C-alpha positions in Angstrom: 168.7 -112.4 57.5 171.9 -114.3 58.6 172.8 -114.3 62.3 176.4 -115.4 62.9 178.3 -115.9 66.4 181.2 -113.6 66.9 184.4 -114.7 68.9 182.2 -114.4 71.9 179.5 -116.7 70.7 176.7 -114.9 72.6 177.4 -111.6 70.6 175.9 -111.9 67.3 176.5 -110.2 64.1 173.2 -109.7 61.9 173.4 -109.3 58.1 169.8 -108.2 57.0 168.5 -109.3 53.6 168.7 -106.0 51.7 166.5 -105.3 48.6 167.9 -102.6 46.6 167.2 -101.3 43.0 167.6 -97.8 41.2 165.2 -96.2 43.8 167.4 -97.1 46.9 166.9 -100.1 49.4 164.7 -101.7 52.0 165.3 -104.0 54.8 163.7 -105.2 57.9 165.9 -104.1 60.8 163.6 -105.9 63.4 161.1 -108.7 62.9 160.3 -110.4 66.4 159.2 -113.8 64.7 162.4 -114.0 62.5 164.7 -113.1 65.4 162.8 -115.6 67.6 163.2 -118.5 64.9 167.0 -117.6 65.0 167.2 -118.0 68.5 167.0 -114.4 69.7 163.7 -114.3 71.4 163.7 -111.0 73.0 161.4 -108.2 73.9 162.5 -104.5 73.4 161.1 -101.7 75.6 163.2 -98.7 74.5 164.7 -97.2 71.2 167.7 -94.7 71.5 169.3 -92.7 68.8 172.6 -90.9 69.1 174.5 -88.5 66.7 178.3 -88.1 67.3 181.3 -86.6 65.5 184.5 -88.5 64.4 186.6 -89.5 67.3 183.9 -89.6 69.8 183.9 -92.7 72.1 180.8 -93.6 73.9 181.0 -96.3 76.6 181.9 -98.8 77.7 178.1 -98.7 79.4 176.2 -101.2 81.1 173.6 -101.4 84.0 174.4 -103.6 87.0 170.9 -104.0 87.9 168.2 -104.1 85.1 171.0 -105.2 82.5 170.0 -104.4 78.9 170.3 -106.5 75.9 171.0 -104.1 72.8 170.2 -104.5 69.1 172.6 -101.9 67.7 173.2 -100.3 64.2 174.7 -97.4 62.5 172.3 -95.5 60.1 174.8 -92.8 59.0 178.5 -93.1 59.0 180.5 -95.9 60.4 181.6 -96.8 64.0 183.8 -99.4 65.6 181.5 -101.2 68.0 182.7 -103.1 71.1 181.1 -105.5 73.7 182.8 -106.8 76.8 181.7 -109.7 78.7 181.1 -109.0 82.3 179.6 -112.1 83.2 181.9 -113.7 85.8 180.7 -117.3 85.3 181.3 -116.9 81.6 184.3 -118.8 79.9 184.7 -115.4 78.0 184.6 -113.2 81.2 186.7 -110.1 80.4 187.1 -110.6 76.8 186.1 -108.3 74.2 184.8 -108.3 70.6 184.8 -105.6 68.1 183.5 -104.9 64.6 182.5 -102.1 62.0 179.0 -101.2 61.9 178.1 -98.8 59.1 175.3 -97.4 57.0 177.1 -99.0 54.1 177.4 -102.5 55.4 173.9 -102.4 57.2 175.3 -104.9 59.7 173.7 -104.9 63.1 174.9 -106.5 66.4 173.1 -108.2 69.5 174.9 -107.4 72.6 173.2 -109.6 75.3 172.6 -108.5 78.9 175.7 -108.9 81.1 178.0 -107.1 78.6 179.6 -103.5 78.7 179.1 -101.8 75.2 180.6 -98.8 73.4 181.5 -97.5 70.2 184.0 -95.2 68.5 182.9 -93.1 65.6 185.1 -93.7 62.5 183.3 -91.3 59.9 182.9 -87.4 60.1 179.6 -88.2 61.8 177.7 -91.2 62.8 174.0 -91.8 63.9 173.6 -94.8 66.1 170.3 -96.7 66.9 169.7 -99.2 69.5 166.9 -101.0 70.8 166.9 -102.1 74.5 165.4 -105.0 76.5 165.2 -103.0 79.6 164.8 -99.3 80.6 167.7 -97.0 81.5 168.1 -96.3 85.0 170.7 -93.7 85.9 171.4 -95.2 89.5 172.3 -98.6 87.9 174.5 -97.4 85.0 178.2 -98.2 85.3 181.2 -97.3 83.0 183.9 -99.5 82.2 187.4 -97.8 81.3 187.6 -97.8 77.6 191.5 -98.1 77.6 191.8 -100.6 80.7 195.1 -102.3 79.9 193.6 -105.6 81.3 191.0 -105.6 78.4 193.5 -104.7 75.6 190.7 -103.3 73.2 192.3 -102.5 69.9 190.6 -99.2 69.2 191.3 -98.3 65.4 192.3 -94.8 66.5 195.4 -93.0 67.1 195.6 -90.5 70.1 192.9 -89.8 72.6 189.2 -90.1 71.7 186.6 -87.5 72.5 184.9 -88.6 75.9 182.2 -87.3 78.2 183.2 -86.9 81.6 181.4 -89.9 82.9 183.3 -92.0 80.3 186.6 -90.6 81.2 186.1 -91.7 84.8 185.2 -95.4 84.1 186.2 -98.2 86.2 189.0 -100.7 85.4 187.7 -104.3 85.2 189.5 -105.4 88.3 187.4 -102.8 90.4 184.2 -102.8 88.4 180.9 -104.3 89.6 180.2 -107.3 87.3 177.5 -110.0 86.9 177.6 -113.4 88.4 
């Protein structure tokens, strides 16, 4: 497994070692010891699985209390995955990083606590898995507006994405609750 920093160094792209032959492939998507040796010593408490059609944008979500670190990957299809730094004391506060995660490239991403996270489905369908370091609490969940001009996220999509009501009502960064 190779773990590489992104433009925001705390967000990591993970390339698993894939073993493949005529039968298919195998790889470890999570190995606590290997991740700890690579500097990602985290405990996960919850696994989530979503399925979405092309053009669906989920996010940008975070929890203002009980912030979640997330290990994310697409196991069917492809998504454009985005993390936004909401840690006011960080030198990358308000900056974003995005990358494609797909069943084909098998890449994963580590999104640490203190970040808003979301993804846009690029393929006809995508199934997205993520492990979290804390439980989901409805009362602490917040949504950052996906198209806030102050963020300038370059979503690879023409037109309006398909949003939930909650995601359509997100806060802009200047009005959002953020972390110290």
